[in-house]
N, C-alpha and C positions, 0 to 999 in steps of 0.2 A: 686533628684529621689523621686517621690511620687507614681508612678503607679506600680513600681516593675515588669514591663512587660519584661519577659526574653525569649519569644517565639523564636525570631530570634537567640539569643545566644544558646539556647538549640538545635536548628536545626544545627547550626554551629558545636557544640560539637559532634553531631552524625556524621556529615560529617568527622570531624577530626578523630573520632574513626575508621571509615571505612578506612580512608587513612593511619593512623599510628598505628592502633591496639588498642584493649581494655585495654592493660596493661601499657599504657603510664601514668606515674605519673603526668606529667604536666596537661594532660587532666583530670585526676582524681581530681586534685586540682581545676580546673575550674568548674567541676561538683559540688564540695562542695561549691564553692563560689556562684554558681547559686542557690543551695539549701538554702544557708544562706539568699539570697534575698527573696526567696519564704517564708521561715520561718519568716523573718522580716515582711512581709506583713501580715501574719496571726497573729503574736504576736502584731503588732501595732493595729490591729483591736480589739483584745481581751483587751489590756491594755486601749485603748481609751474608750472602753465601760465602764470601771471602773472609769475613771476620771470625775471630776466635769464638768459641762457645760462650765464654764469659761476656764478650762484647755483644754477642747476639742477645743475651739476656737483658742487656741495658735497653734494647728495643729502640734504637735511634731510627726515626722516620724523618728524613729530610724532605722538605718541599723545595725543589730546585726550580727557580723561576728565571725567565728571560728578563733581564733588567730593563729593556727598552719598552716592554709592554705592560708592566705592572706599575701601579702607582708608587711614587717614591715614599719611603718610610723614614722613620726616625733612625738616626745613626745608632750603631751598637754602643751600648754603655760599657766603656772600657773598664769601669770599676767593678763590674760584675765578673766574678771568677768562678769557674766550674771546678768541681772536684777533679783531682788529678786523673782518676780513672776515666771520667767523661772526656777530659781534654785529650787523653791518649786515644780513646775510641774515636773521637772526631778526627784526629790526625790520621788514624788508620783508615777511616771512612774516606777521607779526602785523598789519601794515597791510592786506594782502590778506584775511586771515582776518576782520578787523573789517568789511570791506566785504561779506563773504559772510554772516557771522553777527553782525548789528548789535548784538544785545542781550547778547552774550557777550564775555568777555575771556580772554586767555591769561595764565597764570601759569607762566612757564618754570621748570622744575626741571632746570637744565643739568647738575647733578652726578648726575643719574639716567640720563643718556644713555649711548650706546655709539658706538663708531666702528668 
């Protein structure tokens, strides 16, 4: 996922609200998940503008999710090791993220990514 285009999903959420009502907690969770994707797009743009030219070429696109609203997933595989350049880029990404979102932290799930 790199374009973070959620227009179709937002339209579907609105149809579900009409059908099942505004107070449906599952629909609310879906709204939060779509908001997370929109926020991720914005945060990625901000953080990438702060990274070095080389790090920008690595094209890291983090999907930053609210832990309470997304399904739980398999824990990170601790035996999986990234190349040193990628590890350094993720550290720099996290540093810039922390400056932008002071009260939050990133918990990388590197074995859930794609290339």
